[in-house]
Backbone as JSON Lines, residues from 0, in Angstrom:
{"i":0,"aa":"X","n":[0.73,-1.11,-0.17],"ca":[0.01,0.27,0.15],"c":[1.27,1.17,-0.33]}
{"i":1,"aa":"X","n":[0.82,2.16,-0.46],"ca":[1.3,3.51,-0.89],"c":[0.41,5.02,-0.34]}
{"i":2,"aa":"X","n":[0.98,5.54,0.46],"ca":[0.49,6.65,0.75],"c":[0.48,7.92,-0.18]}
{"i":3,"aa":"X","n":[-0.43,8.44,-0.71],"ca":[-0.23,9.73,-1.57],"c":[-1.36,11.06,-1.41]}
{"i":4,"aa":"X","n":[-0.54,11.99,-1.28],"ca":[-1.46,13.52,-0.72],"c":[-1.97,14.11,-1.98]}
{"i":5,"aa":"X","n":[-3.62,14.16,-1.62],"ca":[-4.21,14.92,-3.26],"c":[-5.43,16.15,-2.49]}
{"i":6,"aa":"X","n":[-5.01,16.69,-3.13],"ca":[-5.71,18.61,-3.18],"c":[-7.02,18.31,-3.92]}
{"i":7,"aa":"X","n":[-8.33,18.06,-3.53],"ca":[-9.13,17.93,-3.86],"c":[-10.18,19.32,-4.33]}
{"i":8,"aa":"X","n":[-10.82,19.62,-5.8],"ca":[-11.36,21.0,-6.38],"c":[-12.74,20.13,-6.87]}
{"i":9,"aa":"X","n":[-13.73,20.43,-5.79],"ca":[-15.08,19.96,-6.03],"c":[-15.2,20.58,-6.5]}
{"i":10,"aa":"X","n":[-17.43,20.95,-7.1],"ca":[-17.72,21.39,-8.1],"c":[-16.89,21.52,-10.09]}
{"i":11,"aa":"X","n":[-16.22,21.21,-10.17],"ca":[-15.71,21.25,-11.12],"c":[-16.43,20.67,-12.69]}
{"i":12,"aa":"X","n":[-16.17,21.15,-14.24],"ca":[-16.98,20.56,-15.27],"c":[-16.83,19.38,-15.43]}
{"i":13,"aa":"X","n":[-15.33,19.07,-15.11],"ca":[-15.14,17.83,-15.55],"c":[-14.35,16.62,-14.23]}
{"i":14,"aa":"X","n":[-14.23,15.18,-13.74],"ca":[-13.54,14.87,-12.93],"c":[-12.0,15.02,-13.86]}
{"i":15,"aa":"X","n":[-10.57,15.36,-12.95],"ca":[-9.5,15.18,-13.68],"c":[-8.35,15.87,-13.23]}
{"i":16,"aa":"X","n":[-7.07,15.57,-13.09],"ca":[-5.97,15.99,-12.67],"c":[-5.78,17.07,-12.92]}
{"i":17,"aa":"X","n":[-5.48,17.95,-12.16],"ca":[-5.27,19.43,-12.42],"c":[-3.35,20.17,-12.21]}
{"i":18,"aa":"X","n":[-2.99,18.92,-11.77],"ca":[-1.58,19.02,-12.02],"c":[-1.36,18.8,-10.24]}
{"i":19,"aa":"X","n":[0.49,19.03,-10.4],"ca":[0.86,18.34,-8.84],"c":[1.51,19.4,-8.36]}
{"i":20,"aa":"X","n":[1.78,19.76,-6.61],"ca":[2.68,20.9,-6.12],"c":[3.17,20.16,-5.49]}
{"i":21,"aa":"X","n":[4.36,20.08,-5.78],"ca":[5.35,18.86,-4.97],"c":[4.83,17.83,-4.97]}
{"i":22,"aa":"X","n":[4.62,16.83,-3.85],"ca":[4.1,15.69,-3.78],"c":[2.52,15.49,-3.59]}
{"i":23,"aa":"X","n":[2.14,16.77,-3.3],"ca":[0.53,16.52,-3.62],"c":[0.1,16.85,-5.3]}
{"i":24,"aa":"X","n":[-1.15,16.09,-5.4],"ca":[-1.42,15.66,-6.77],"c":[-2.99,16.87,-6.17]}
{"i":25,"aa":"X","n":[-3.08,17.58,-7.12],"ca":[-4.1,18.58,-7.08],"c":[-5.44,17.73,-8.53]}
{"i":26,"aa":"X","n":[-6.66,17.1,-7.8],"ca":[-7.41,16.64,-8.96],"c":[-9.04,17.31,-8.8]}
{"i":27,"aa":"X","n":[-9.38,17.65,-9.67],"ca":[-11.13,18.59,-9.64],"c":[-11.76,17.1,-9.9]}
{"i":28,"aa":"X","n":[-13.3,17.49,-9.52],"ca":[-14.23,16.45,-9.52],"c":[-15.38,17.15,-9.53]}
{"i":29,"aa":"X","n":[-16.77,16.63,-10.02],"ca":[-17.66,16.89,-10.46],"c":[-18.81,17.35,-9.52]}
{"i":30,"aa":"X","n":[-18.25,16.44,-8.57],"ca":[-19.35,16.0,-6.93],"c":[-18.75,17.7,-6.4]}
{"i":31,"aa":"X","n":[-20.33,17.79,-6.08],"ca":[-20.23,19.1,-4.72],"c":[-19.97,18.27,-3.38]}
{"i":32,"aa":"X","n":[-18.88,19.3,-2.28],"ca":[-18.54,18.71,-1.37],"c":[-19.46,18.49,-0.1]}
{"i":33,"aa":"X","n":[-20.42,18.46,-0.34],"ca":[-21.71,18.08,0.76],"c":[-21.84,16.3,0.82]}
{"i":34,"aa":"X","n":[-22.04,15.92,1.88],"ca":[-22.31,14.55,2.1],"c":[-21.72,13.51,1.43]}
{"i":35,"aa":"X","n":[-20.58,13.79,1.81],"ca":[-19.15,13.27,1.05],"c":[-19.26,12.8,-0.43]}
{"i":36,"aa":"X","n":[-19.98,13.35,-1.21],"ca":[-20.6,13.06,-2.51],"c":[-18.7,13.43,-3.11]}
{"i":37,"aa":"X","n":[-18.27,15.06,-3.02],"ca":[-16.9,14.79,-3.77],"c":[-15.69,13.32,-3.18]}
{"i":38,"aa":"X","n":[-16.33,13.25,-1.93],"ca":[-14.99,12.3,-1.59],"c":[-15.88,11.0,-2.47]}
{"i":39,"aa":"X","n":[-16.78,10.6,-2.32],"ca":[-17.19,9.56,-3.23],"c":[-17.02,9.68,-4.8]}
{"i":40,"aa":"X","n":[-16.73,10.68,-5.37],"ca":[-16.09,11.19,-6.79],"c":[-15.18,10.84,-6.92]}
{"i":41,"aa":"X","n":[-13.96,11.24,-5.85],"ca":[-12.98,11.19,-6.06],"c":[-12.27,9.84,-6.05]}
{"i":42,"aa":"X","n":[-13.35,8.96,-5.11],"ca":[-12.64,7.53,-5.14],"c":[-12.75,6.83,-6.31]}
{"i":43,"aa":"X","n":[-14.54,6.84,-6.82],"ca":[-15.06,6.47,-8.23],"c":[-13.86,6.61,-9.41]}
{"i":44,"aa":"X","n":[-13.53,8.07,-9.57],"ca":[-12.74,8.42,-10.75],"c":[-11.06,7.99,-10.91]}
{"i":45,"aa":"X","n":[-10.59,8.09,-9.49],"ca":[-9.36,7.49,-8.81],"c":[-9.13,5.8,-9.13]}
{"i":46,"aa":"X","n":[-10.32,4.84,-8.58],"ca":[-10.28,3.37,-9.2],"c":[-10.07,3.27,-10.58]}
{"i":47,"aa":"X","n":[-10.91,3.96,-11.18],"ca":[-11.1,4.12,-12.78],"c":[-9.59,4.31,-13.21]}
{"i":48,"aa":"X","n":[-9.28,5.65,-12.76],"ca":[-8.07,5.94,-13.5],"c":[-6.98,4.91,-13.45]}
{"i":49,"aa":"X","n":[-6.77,4.38,-11.94],"ca":[-5.46,3.56,-12.17],"c":[-5.79,1.72,-12.08]}
{"i":50,"aa":"X","n":[-7.41,1.6,-12.27],"ca":[-7.59,0.11,-12.69],"c":[-7.05,-0.13,-11.07]}
{"i":51,"aa":"X","n":[-7.84,0.12,-10.81],"ca":[-8.5,-0.93,-9.09],"c":[-9.78,-0.67,-8.61]}
{"i":52,"aa":"X","n":[-10.36,-1.49,-7.68],"ca":[-11.62,-1.51,-7.42],"c":[-12.03,-0.02,-6.46]}
{"i":53,"aa":"X","n":[-12.86,0.86,-6.43],"ca":[-13.01,1.74,-5.64],"c":[-12.68,1.31,-3.6]}
{"i":54,"aa":"X","n":[-13.3,0.15,-2.81],"ca":[-12.82,-0.34,-2.33],"c":[-11.64,-0.45,-1.82]}
{"i":55,"aa":"X","n":[-10.43,-0.47,-2.52],"ca":[-8.94,-0.51,-2.38],"c":[-8.68,0.65,-2.16]}
{"i":56,"aa":"X","n":[-9.22,1.86,-2.43],"ca":[-8.63,3.22,-2.28],"c":[-9.3,3.56,-0.81]}
{"i":57,"aa":"X","n":[-8.22,3.94,0.18],"ca":[-8.96,4.44,1.36],"c":[-8.44,5.68,1.11]}
{"i":58,"aa":"X","n":[-9.29,6.91,2.36],"ca":[-8.94,7.82,2.78],"c":[-8.41,7.68,4.5]}
{"i":59,"aa":"X","n":[-7.31,7.85,4.82],"ca":[-6.51,7.9,6.02],"c":[-6.88,8.8,6.53]}
{"i":60,"aa":"X","n":[-6.95,10.36,6.13],"ca":[-6.81,11.15,6.77],"c":[-7.24,12.65,5.83]}
{"i":61,"aa":"X","n":[-8.14,13.2,6.57],"ca":[-8.48,14.44,5.59],"c":[-9.62,14.24,5.36]}
{"i":62,"aa":"X","n":[-10.45,13.55,5.76],"ca":[-11.98,13.27,5.49],"c":[-13.02,14.41,4.68]}
{"i":63,"aa":"X","n":[-12.61,15.51,5.66],"ca":[-13.94,16.73,5.58],"c":[-12.81,17.58,5.33]}
{"i":64,"aa":"X","n":[-12.0,17.34,4.77],"ca":[-10.14,18.69,4.67],"c":[-10.39,18.46,2.91]}
{"i":65,"aa":"X","n":[-10.19,19.6,1.58],"ca":[-9.81,19.49,0.78],"c":[-8.1,18.89,0.84]}
{"i":66,"aa":"X","n":[-7.49,18.94,1.87],"ca":[-5.81,17.55,1.47],"c":[-6.59,16.25,2.23]}
{"i":67,"aa":"X","n":[-6.16,15.37,1.27],"ca":[-6.64,14.08,1.94],"c":[-5.08,13.48,1.71]}
{"i":68,"aa":"X","n":[-4.97,12.42,2.88],"ca":[-3.95,11.23,2.6],"c":[-4.91,10.07,2.02]}
{"i":69,"aa":"X","n":[-4.33,9.32,1.18],"ca":[-5.13,7.91,0.39],"c":[-3.66,7.11,0.31]}
{"i":70,"aa":"X","n":[-4.51,6.12,0.81],"ca":[-3.91,5.1,0.45],"c":[-4.65,3.68,-0.57]}
{"i":71,"aa":"X","n":[-3.14,3.75,-1.72],"ca":[-3.25,2.53,-3.02],"c":[-2.68,1.65,-2.17]}
{"i":72,"aa":"X","n":[-3.48,0.54,-3.62],"ca":[-2.69,-0.78,-3.43],"c":[-1.88,-0.77,-4.8]}
{"i":73,"aa":"X","n":[-1.22,0.08,-4.86],"ca":[-0.06,0.43,-6.11],"c":[1.01,0.69,-5.55]}
{"i":74,"aa":"X","n":[2.22,1.13,-6.67],"ca":[3.54,1.25,-6.2],"c":[3.41,2.87,-6.69]}
{"i":75,"aa":"X","n":[4.27,3.43,-5.52],"ca":[4.66,4.9,-6.14],"c":[4.74,5.42,-7.4]}
{"i":76,"aa":"X","n":[5.02,4.53,-8.17],"ca":[5.96,4.78,-9.48],"c":[4.9,4.56,-10.38]}
{"i":77,"aa":"X","n":[3.76,3.41,-9.96],"ca":[2.83,3.36,-11.15],"c":[1.61,4.62,-11.06]}
{"i":78,"aa":"X","n":[1.68,4.78,-9.34],"ca":[0.46,5.94,-9.38],"c":[0.5,7.38,-9.62]}
{"i":79,"aa":"X","n":[2.38,7.62,-9.78],"ca":[2.67,8.68,-10.51],"c":[2.68,8.58,-12.1]}
{"i":80,"aa":"X","n":[2.77,7.78,-12.79],"ca":[2.86,7.71,-14.0],"c":[1.33,7.36,-14.61]}
{"i":81,"aa":"X","n":[0.58,6.98,-13.71],"ca":[-0.86,7.25,-14.4],"c":[-1.45,8.01,-14.19]}
{"i":82,"aa":"X","n":[-1.14,8.46,-13.01],"ca":[-1.61,10.46,-12.78],"c":[-0.88,11.28,-14.12]}
{"i":83,"aa":"X","n":[0.32,10.97,-14.37],"ca":[1.06,11.71,-15.23],"c":[0.37,12.0,-16.62]}
{"i":84,"aa":"X","n":[0.13,10.8,-16.59],"ca":[-0.66,10.81,-17.61],"c":[-1.91,11.53,-18.14]}
{"i":85,"aa":"X","n":[-2.61,12.08,-17.16],"ca":[-4.13,12.45,-16.84],"c":[-3.94,14.18,-17.0]}
{"i":86,"aa":"X","n":[-2.56,14.59,-16.8],"ca":[-2.44,16.13,-16.2],"c":[-2.86,17.09,-17.36]}
{"i":87,"aa":"X","n":[-4.07,17.7,-17.07],"ca":[-4.62,18.67,-18.16],"c":[-3.58,19.55,-18.17]}
């Protein structure tokens, strides 16, 4: 399991990687930050993008924050490679 940090940007026109600030990935999601909808969309989009099941990705820190620490069952290199491909 690899831990990564993401900064979520809710209410976007589409879910996508918006870039990287140091070790933190900026990810836009279409859902609003209400009742966990943005978190669910983040997990859904990341699972699809990284080709893992949504249940395999866990938010370990920052559940109610824009900055989140996630645990993902891939190597850091695989995660960075996949997300870099989708940077807009």
